[in-house]
LOMITOR-367121 format. One line per field, with one value per residue (C-alpha): residue in three letters; residue number from 0; x negated, y, z negated. Coordinates in steps of 0.02 Angstrom, whole numbers, plus 50000, padded with zeros to 5 digits. Layout:
res = (ala / ...)
n = (NUM / ...)
c1 = (X / ...)
c2 = (Y / ...)
c3 = (Z / ...)
This chain:
res = (unk / unk / unk / unk / unk / unk / unk / unk / unk / unk / unk / unk / unk / unk / unk / unk / unk / unk / unk / unk / unk / unk / unk / unk / unk / unk / unk / unk / unk / unk / unk / unk / unk / unk / unk / unk / unk / unk / unk / unk / unk / unk / unk / unk / unk / unk / unk / unk / unk / unk / unk / unk / unk / unk / unk / unk / unk / unk / unk / unk / unk / unk / unk / unk / unk / unk / unk / unk / unk / unk / unk / unk / unk / unk / unk / unk / unk / unk / unk / unk / unk / unk / unk / unk / unk / unk / unk / unk / unk / unk / unk / unk / unk / unk / unk / unk / unk / unk / unk / unk / unk / unk / unk / unk / unk / unk / unk / unk / unk / unk / unk / unk / unk / unk / unk / unk / unk / unk / unk / unk / unk / unk / unk / unk / unk / unk / unk / unk / unk / unk / unk / unk / unk / unk / unk / unk / unk / unk / unk / unk / unk / unk / unk / unk / unk / unk / unk / unk / unk / unk / unk / unk / unk / unk / unk / unk / unk / unk / unk / unk / unk / unk / unk / unk / unk / unk / unk / unk / unk / unk / unk / unk / unk / unk / unk / unk / unk / unk / unk / unk / unk / unk / unk / unk / unk / unk / unk / unk / unk / unk / unk / unk / unk / unk / unk / unk / unk / unk / unk / unk / unk / unk / unk / unk / unk / unk / unk / unk / unk / unk / unk / unk / unk / unk / unk / unk / unk / unk / unk / unk / unk / unk / unk / unk / unk / unk / unk / unk / unk / unk / unk / unk / unk / unk / unk / unk / unk / unk / unk / unk / unk / unk / unk / unk / unk / unk / unk / unk / unk / unk / unk / unk / unk / unk / unk / unk / unk / unk / unk / unk / unk / unk / unk / unk / unk / unk / unk / unk / unk / unk / unk / unk / unk / unk / unk / unk / unk / unk / unk / unk / unk / unk / unk / unk / unk / unk / unk / unk / unk / unk / unk / unk / unk / unk / unk / unk / unk / unk / unk / unk / unk / unk / unk / unk / unk / unk / unk / unk / unk / unk / unk / unk / unk / unk / unk / unk / unk / unk / unk / unk / unk / unk / unk / unk / unk / unk / unk / unk / unk / unk / unk / unk / unk / unk / unk / unk / unk / unk / unk / unk / unk / unk / unk / unk / unk / unk / unk / unk / unk / unk / unk / unk / unk / unk / unk / unk / unk / unk / unk / unk / unk / unk / unk / unk / unk / unk / unk / unk / unk / unk / unk / unk / unk / unk / unk / unk / unk / unk / unk / unk / unk / unk / unk / unk / unk / unk / unk / unk / unk / unk / unk / unk / unk / unk / unk / unk / unk / unk / unk / unk / unk / unk / unk / unk / unk / unk / unk / unk / unk / unk / unk / unk)
n = (0 / 1 / 2 / 3 / 4 / 5 / 6 / 7 / 8 / 9 / 10 / 11 / 12 / 13 / 14 / 15 / 16 / 17 / 18 / 19 / 20 / 21 / 22 / 23 / 24 / 25 / 26 / 27 / 28 / 29 / 30 / 31 / 32 / 33 / 34 / 35 / 36 / 37 / 38 / 39 / 40 / 41 / 42 / 43 / 44 / 45 / 46 / 47 / 48 / 49 / 50 / 51 / 52 / 53 / 54 / 55 / 56 / 57 / 58 / 59 / 60 / 61 / 62 / 63 / 64 / 65 / 66 / 67 / 68 / 69 / 70 / 71 / 72 / 73 / 74 / 75 / 76 / 77 / 78 / 79 / 80 / 81 / 82 / 83 / 84 / 85 / 86 / 87 / 88 / 89 / 90 / 91 / 92 / 93 / 94 / 95 / 96 / 97 / 98 / 99 / 100 / 101 / 102 / 103 / 104 / 105 / 106 / 107 / 108 / 109 / 110 / 111 / 112 / 113 / 114 / 115 / 116 / 117 / 118 / 119 / 120 / 121 / 122 / 123 / 124 / 125 / 126 / 127 / 128 / 129 / 130 / 131 / 132 / 133 / 134 / 135 / 136 / 137 / 138 / 139 / 140 / 141 / 142 / 143 / 144 / 145 / 146 / 147 / 148 / 149 / 150 / 151 / 152 / 153 / 154 / 155 / 156 / 157 / 158 / 159 / 160 / 161 / 162 / 163 / 164 / 165 / 166 / 167 / 168 / 169 / 170 / 171 / 172 / 173 / 174 / 175 / 176 / 177 / 178 / 179 / 180 / 181 / 182 / 183 / 184 / 185 / 186 / 187 / 188 / 189 / 190 / 191 / 192 / 193 / 194 / 195 / 196 / 197 / 198 / 199 / 200 / 201 / 202 / 203 / 204 / 205 / 206 / 207 / 208 / 209 / 210 / 211 / 212 / 213 / 214 / 215 / 216 / 217 / 218 / 219 / 220 / 221 / 222 / 223 / 224 / 225 / 226 / 227 / 228 / 229 / 230 / 231 / 232 / 233 / 234 / 235 / 236 / 237 / 238 / 239 / 240 / 241 / 242 / 243 / 244 / 245 / 246 / 247 / 248 / 249 / 250 / 251 / 252 / 253 / 254 / 255 / 256 / 257 / 258 / 259 / 260 / 261 / 262 / 263 / 264 / 265 / 266 / 267 / 268 / 269 / 270 / 271 / 272 / 273 / 274 / 275 / 276 / 277 / 278 / 279 / 280 / 281 / 282 / 283 / 284 / 285 / 286 / 287 / 288 / 289 / 290 / 291 / 292 / 293 / 294 / 295 / 296 / 297 / 298 / 299 / 300 / 301 / 302 / 303 / 304 / 305 / 306 / 307 / 308 / 309 / 310 / 311 / 312 / 313 / 314 / 315 / 316 / 317 / 318 / 319 / 320 / 321 / 322 / 323 / 324 / 325 / 326 / 327 / 328 / 329 / 330 / 331 / 332 / 333 / 334 / 335 / 336 / 337 / 338 / 339 / 340 / 341 / 342 / 343 / 344 / 345 / 346 / 347 / 348 / 349 / 350 / 351 / 352 / 353 / 354 / 355 / 356 / 357 / 358 / 359 / 360 / 361 / 362 / 363 / 364 / 365 / 366 / 367 / 368 / 369 / 370 / 371 / 372 / 373 / 374 / 375 / 376 / 377 / 378 / 379 / 380 / 381 / 382 / 383 / 384 / 385 / 386 / 387 / 388 / 389 / 390 / 391 / 392 / 393 / 394 / 395 / 396 / 397 / 398 / 399 / 400 / 401 / 402 / 403 / 404 / 405 / 406 / 407 / 408 / 409 / 410 / 411)
c1 = (39921 / 39963 / 39963 / 40145 / 40191 / 40129 / 40252 / 40391 / 40350 / 40356 / 40517 / 40602 / 40537 / 40624 / 40780 / 40805 / 40938 / 40902 / 40832 / 40723 / 40660 / 40610 / 40523 / 40430 / 40369 / 40308 / 40215 / 40136 / 40072 / 40004 / 39912 / 39840 / 39774 / 39692 / 39612 / 39548 / 39676 / 39751 / 39858 / 39745 / 39735 / 39622 / 39594 / 39414 / 39361 / 39449 / 39365 / 39197 / 39244 / 39287 / 39111 / 39023 / 38973 / 39073 / 39146 / 39113 / 39274 / 39462 / 39570 / 39714 / 39880 / 39992 / 40181 / 40255 / 40439 / 40467 / 40378 / 40288 / 40202 / 40135 / 40083 / 39996 / 39902 / 39848 / 39784 / 39692 / 39610 / 39550 / 39485 / 39399 / 39309 / 39237 / 39199 / 39321 / 39407 / 39470 / 39646 / 39817 / 39985 / 40130 / 40316 / 40416 / 40571 / 40678 / 40598 / 40638 / 40819 / 40838 / 40721 / 40800 / 40632 / 40628 / 40460 / 40445 / 40480 / 40360 / 40215 / 40236 / 40254 / 40091 / 40010 / 40067 / 39985 / 39825 / 39829 / 39850 / 39702 / 39586 / 39576 / 39485 / 39481 / 39592 / 39751 / 39804 / 39994 / 40070 / 40235 / 40233 / 40340 / 40431 / 40524 / 40650 / 40802 / 40824 / 41009 / 41044 / 40923 / 41018 / 41185 / 41134 / 40949 / 40977 / 41045 / 40901 / 40772 / 40847 / 40847 / 40663 / 40616 / 40705 / 40612 / 40446 / 40475 / 40519 / 40371 / 40243 / 40315 / 40294 / 40109 / 40118 / 39974 / 39968 / 40114 / 40135 / 40255 / 40333 / 40423 / 40368 / 40550 / 40589 / 40469 / 40568 / 40497 / 40624 / 40527 / 40413 / 40249 / 40164 / 40160 / 40347 / 40375 / 40276 / 40345 / 40492 / 40368 / 40250 / 40384 / 40454 / 40281 / 40228 / 40385 / 40352 / 40166 / 40211 / 40339 / 40209 / 40081 / 40210 / 40223 / 40090 / 40112 / 39993 / 39835 / 39753 / 39750 / 39874 / 39823 / 39950 / 39964 / 40051 / 40111 / 40121 / 40187 / 40337 / 40284 / 40358 / 40366 / 40244 / 40059 / 39991 / 39872 / 39730 / 39828 / 39971 / 39851 / 39777 / 39947 / 40011 / 39857 / 39844 / 40024 / 39998 / 39839 / 39923 / 40054 / 39953 / 39769 / 39647 / 39631 / 39817 / 39815 / 39693 / 39736 / 39851 / 39956 / 39959 / 40043 / 39929 / 40044 / 40118 / 40295 / 40351 / 40379 / 40314 / 40413 / 40535 / 40572 / 40741 / 40679 / 40626 / 40440 / 40332 / 40268 / 40081 / 40039 / 39899 / 39825 / 39735 / 39578 / 39494 / 39634 / 39625 / 39438 / 39454 / 39594 / 39494 / 39342 / 39445 / 39535 / 39368 / 39310 / 39465 / 39419 / 39526 / 39470 / 39530 / 39678 / 39799 / 39865 / 40042 / 40131 / 39977 / 40012 / 40083 / 39926 / 39817 / 39673 / 39543 / 39608 / 39570 / 39382 / 39419 / 39490 / 39330 / 39241 / 39368 / 39331 / 39512 / 39531 / 39682 / 39791 / 39968 / 40015 / 40191 / 40294 / 40157 / 40150 / 40339 / 40345 / 40212 / 40322 / 40491 / 40423 / 40323 / 40372 / 40388 / 40531 / 40621 / 40770 / 40801 / 40818 / 41004 / 41038 / 40947 / 41043 / 41210 / 41168 / 41119 / 41277 / 41393 / 41321 / 41230 / 41320 / 41360 / 41173 / 41161 / 41096 / 41182 / 41119 / 41017 / 41003 / 41034 / 40846 / 40807 / 40944 / 40890 / 40706 / 40739 / 40870 / 40816 / 40713 / 40878 / 40922 / 40776 / 40874 / 41030 / 40919 / 40798 / 40839 / 40837 / 40660 / 40601 / 40676 / 40578 / 40479 / 40306 / 40219 / 40311 / 40261 / 40082 / 40076 / 40135 / 40015 / 39865 / 39907 / 39921 / 39759 / 39671 / 39760 / 39715 / 39535 / 39518 / 39590 / 39488 / 39329 / 39370 / 39414 / 39243 / 39304 / 39187 / 39081 / 39191 / 39215 / 39053 / 39129 / 39292 / 39202 / 39085 / 39217 / 39376 / 39374 / 39508)
c2 = (54615 / 54453 / 54302 / 54262 / 54434 / 54386 / 54242 / 54356 / 54482 / 54342 / 54275 / 54444 / 54468 / 54305 / 54303 / 54474 / 54603 / 54717 / 54847 / 54718 / 54647 / 54819 / 54867 / 54703 / 54703 / 54882 / 54836 / 54682 / 54781 / 54918 / 54793 / 54705 / 54868 / 54904 / 54731 / 54734 / 54610 / 54658 / 54578 / 54564 / 54515 / 54369 / 54442 / 54502 / 54329 / 54247 / 54365 / 54317 / 54134 / 54166 / 54234 / 54094 / 54214 / 54115 / 53940 / 53759 / 53751 / 53739 / 53867 / 53787 / 53878 / 53825 / 53836 / 53846 / 53804 / 53794 / 53831 / 53965 / 54049 / 53887 / 53811 / 53970 / 53970 / 53790 / 53829 / 53984 / 53888 / 53755 / 53890 / 53990 / 53838 / 53812 / 53995 / 53982 / 54132 / 54063 / 54006 / 54069 / 54067 / 54062 / 54038 / 54000 / 54089 / 53937 / 53916 / 54096 / 54047 / 53879 / 53914 / 54086 / 54174 / 54343 / 54402 / 54533 / 54404 / 54277 / 54398 / 54474 / 54306 / 54249 / 54413 / 54383 / 54212 / 54294 / 54413 / 54268 / 54173 / 54323 / 54322 / 54465 / 54524 / 54478 / 54375 / 54310 / 54298 / 54237 / 54224 / 54045 / 53988 / 54151 / 54048 / 54088 / 53974 / 53907 / 53878 / 54058 / 54127 / 54043 / 54117 / 54285 / 54329 / 54507 / 54444 / 54322 / 54454 / 54573 / 54442 / 54402 / 54586 / 54611 / 54471 / 54528 / 54706 / 54649 / 54530 / 54660 / 54784 / 54650 / 54623 / 54483 / 54543 / 54377 / 54329 / 54170 / 54194 / 54031 / 54046 / 53871 / 53821 / 53918 / 53821 / 53752 / 53583 / 53570 / 53700 / 53637 / 53715 / 53736 / 53924 / 53931 / 53812 / 53927 / 54090 / 54107 / 54075 / 54205 / 54339 / 54317 / 54310 / 54469 / 54558 / 54516 / 54556 / 54728 / 54746 / 54703 / 54818 / 54957 / 54947 / 55074 / 55090 / 54948 / 55036 / 54868 / 54744 / 54605 / 54427 / 54362 / 54180 / 54105 / 53928 / 53822 / 53654 / 53631 / 53523 / 53350 / 53360 / 53303 / 53335 / 53498 / 53508 / 53625 / 53673 / 53733 / 53831 / 53918 / 53954 / 54030 / 54137 / 54192 / 54250 / 54344 / 54426 / 54483 / 54573 / 54647 / 54609 / 54509 / 54511 / 54511 / 54338 / 54272 / 54086 / 53964 / 53822 / 53660 / 53492 / 53342 / 53206 / 53265 / 53307 / 53425 / 53323 / 53167 / 53032 / 52955 / 52769 / 52694 / 52652 / 52833 / 52798 / 52887 / 52811 / 52814 / 52961 / 52960 / 53132 / 53160 / 53241 / 53243 / 53352 / 53462 / 53488 / 53527 / 53649 / 53737 / 53755 / 53821 / 53942 / 54011 / 54032 / 54141 / 54248 / 54162 / 54081 / 53911 / 53795 / 53775 / 53607 / 53597 / 53458 / 53383 / 53384 / 53207 / 53133 / 53019 / 53105 / 53017 / 53109 / 53287 / 53286 / 53263 / 53438 / 53538 / 53407 / 53443 / 53630 / 53663 / 53844 / 53826 / 53686 / 53706 / 53608 / 53601 / 53444 / 53341 / 53467 / 53476 / 53285 / 53287 / 53406 / 53325 / 53148 / 53196 / 53094 / 53254 / 53308 / 53141 / 53218 / 53329 / 53186 / 53161 / 53349 / 53356 / 53207 / 53281 / 53450 / 53371 / 53267 / 53409 / 53548 / 53472 / 53312 / 53393 / 53394 / 53206 / 53137 / 52996 / 52828 / 52899 / 52791 / 52865 / 52866 / 52956 / 53084 / 53124 / 53137 / 53254 / 53361 / 53377 / 53532 / 53623 / 53595 / 53704 / 53865 / 53811 / 53740 / 53886 / 53948 / 53771 / 53748 / 53917 / 53873 / 53711 / 53705 / 53784 / 53621 / 53532 / 53667 / 53660 / 53471 / 53481 / 53623 / 53528 / 53379 / 53487 / 53576 / 53410 / 53377 / 53550 / 53524 / 53360 / 53438 / 53598 / 53495 / 53396 / 53555 / 53625 / 53791 / 53783 / 53941 / 54036 / 54179 / 54247 / 54242 / 54327 / 54463 / 54495 / 54514 / 54567 / 54735 / 54813)
c3 = (42515 / 42425 / 42539 / 42500 / 42564 / 42737 / 42738 / 42678 / 42815 / 42944 / 42870 / 42882 / 43059 / 43105 / 42997 / 42919 / 42958 / 43106 / 42986 / 42897 / 43061 / 43123 / 42961 / 42942 / 43121 / 43105 / 42945 / 43024 / 43173 / 43061 / 42950 / 43102 / 43172 / 43004 / 43001 / 43181 / 43248 / 43415 / 43552 / 43704 / 43886 / 43925 / 44099 / 44071 / 44012 / 44159 / 44281 / 44204 / 44227 / 44409 / 44437 / 44342 / 44203 / 44073 / 44067 / 44025 / 43922 / 43949 / 43859 / 43760 / 43774 / 43631 / 43637 / 43461 / 43454 / 43267 / 43102 / 43203 / 43056 / 42984 / 43150 / 43207 / 43042 / 43072 / 43248 / 43188 / 43046 / 43167 / 43284 / 43146 / 43079 / 43254 / 43288 / 43434 / 43509 / 43675 / 43634 / 43682 / 43594 / 43716 / 43735 / 43891 / 43951 / 43912 / 43740 / 43695 / 43722 / 43637 / 43491 / 43462 / 43455 / 43540 / 43609 / 43472 / 43337 / 43411 / 43424 / 43252 / 43165 / 43246 / 43195 / 43016 / 43024 / 43086 / 42938 / 42818 / 42894 / 42900 / 43090 / 43175 / 43355 / 43502 / 43492 / 43662 / 43672 / 43834 / 43924 / 43988 / 44135 / 44162 / 44287 / 44422 / 44415 / 44591 / 44560 / 44508 / 44638 / 44779 / 44726 / 44651 / 44674 / 44613 / 44448 / 44422 / 44471 / 44344 / 44207 / 44236 / 44242 / 44076 / 43987 / 44062 / 44003 / 43827 / 43820 / 43871 / 43746 / 43611 / 43651 / 43780 / 43888 / 43981 / 44094 / 44196 / 44341 / 44398 / 44562 / 44614 / 44591 / 44750 / 44862 / 45009 / 45061 / 45203 / 45302 / 45441 / 45383 / 45215 / 45241 / 45264 / 45118 / 45003 / 45070 / 44948 / 44806 / 44878 / 44898 / 44723 / 44643 / 44734 / 44675 / 44493 / 44505 / 44569 / 44431 / 44298 / 44375 / 44371 / 44181 / 44136 / 43949 / 43903 / 43963 / 44000 / 44142 / 44113 / 44153 / 44280 / 44331 / 44481 / 44515 / 44672 / 44614 / 44500 / 44352 / 44369 / 44558 / 44692 / 44668 / 44736 / 44883 / 44930 / 45085 / 44973 / 44864 / 45015 / 45091 / 44929 / 44894 / 45076 / 45066 / 44903 / 44966 / 45127 / 45024 / 44881 / 44912 / 44806 / 44618 / 44577 / 44498 / 44368 / 44380 / 44468 / 44397 / 44496 / 44483 / 44458 / 44391 / 44226 / 44172 / 44034 / 43877 / 43961 / 44053 / 43930 / 43939 / 43890 / 43714 / 43686 / 43704 / 43832 / 43992 / 44024 / 44136 / 44263 / 44299 / 44463 / 44392 / 44561 / 44629 / 44475 / 44499 / 44683 / 44647 / 44511 / 44621 / 44767 / 44651 / 44589 / 44768 / 44789 / 44637 / 44504 / 44341 / 44403 / 44398 / 44252 / 44188 / 44117 / 44025 / 43942 / 43756 / 43753 / 43830 / 43722 / 43633 / 43739 / 43894 / 43842 / 43872 / 44058 / 44075 / 44051 / 44155 / 44292 / 44270 / 44222 / 44165 / 44049 / 43981 / 43913 / 43757 / 43685 / 43661 / 43576 / 43434 / 43423 / 43410 / 43273 / 43172 / 43200 / 43172 / 43018 / 42864 / 42762 / 42876 / 42881 / 42793 / 42945 / 43068 / 43040 / 43050 / 43215 / 43282 / 43228 / 43304 / 43469 / 43478 / 43426 / 43533 / 43680 / 43731 / 43900 / 43938 / 43936 / 44101 / 44192 / 44132 / 43987 / 43833 / 43661 / 43629 / 43793 / 43766 / 43587 / 43633 / 43780 / 43694 / 43512 / 43550 / 43578 / 43396 / 43341 / 43366 / 43270 / 43131 / 43131 / 42955 / 42887 / 42951 / 42886 / 42716 / 42696 / 42533 / 42548 / 42504 / 42647 / 42770 / 42707 / 42727 / 42907 / 42942 / 42875 / 42983 / 43137 / 43095 / 43116 / 43280 / 43344 / 43293 / 43389 / 43546 / 43529 / 43517 / 43673 / 43767 / 43714 / 43644 / 43494 / 43492 / 43615 / 43493 / 43565 / 43740 / 43691 / 43592 / 43739 / 43872 / 43780 / 43692 / 43581)
């Protein structure tokens, strides 16, 4: 198939009529099967990491909020040139909403990018932060449970064989003991683990992550990790979770100063290392770091040194795209969209620069077609720039040569 046809298939998967979306997605999946490309669970590799049979690297999990086809191509090119197979593409529950990318769309667009780049073997696609809203949970837990079950069901059907449950938002720090503080998190996590395990149609084990510390909150402790895992194991035994997300000092999108710049963030790598080691002692691959994409490049080599299993990267790549000179003409459209549609989201005391930085991601859905319709040379220019950025981070995370690991442990 001509290379331009892969873009057209992806385009119709994202923006076509219902009939066109269905047909293009079916074609993409068929072509992937013929070329040996398959959505996969990273669980076997993570179990090998938990036993010390694999490791020495940190798996990057990349959230793509816009230009999904082009950015996935850039990441896959950077991975292929390094013979790397240990990387994940992911999207969070909130991102599915404000970027207007359904799970089925997201997975098939990435698969189309894999076809274009001649990828072979497993593609790890993940539901990131499938998070319980504490506000809704308090008033109507049945409604919030149903909403999360619905997105999980759709994601797995679309090839998301890696799901991160985030019920850390339910942790109640007003309780007198760590066990009682973590109990709402434990109970919700257990419910969704059982729900995922009850979906039998995949025929494979799904990698399921849990979380103990809400990103942007207080740093996690080993006592909290033990309390959470003890609670989960009492309910459903060992082996239910493959990894655990912890808080070590970051915030999603970074901490925005009044002038719109980002504050310097200090990550507690000692805590991260202790958490990873303790997690492996409990049969998990290790700890997961969120909110790291806006860190300086010289910080990333610390993550494999701290034995971090997985690192989530989102806003830094979004910023690279939206601040790219080739997209300067979109700046005013983004500003207008933010002001017209999302002014109610402005926090008390926020400067214009802070508000725009924190909110501009919500313009990606309304401007979705505009971004897809950018000239091919513009999209290529942005993609080439990001390929270099991916490459630098992949090298520091030490995933070069991990194709051997993924092929050994993950079978189609």
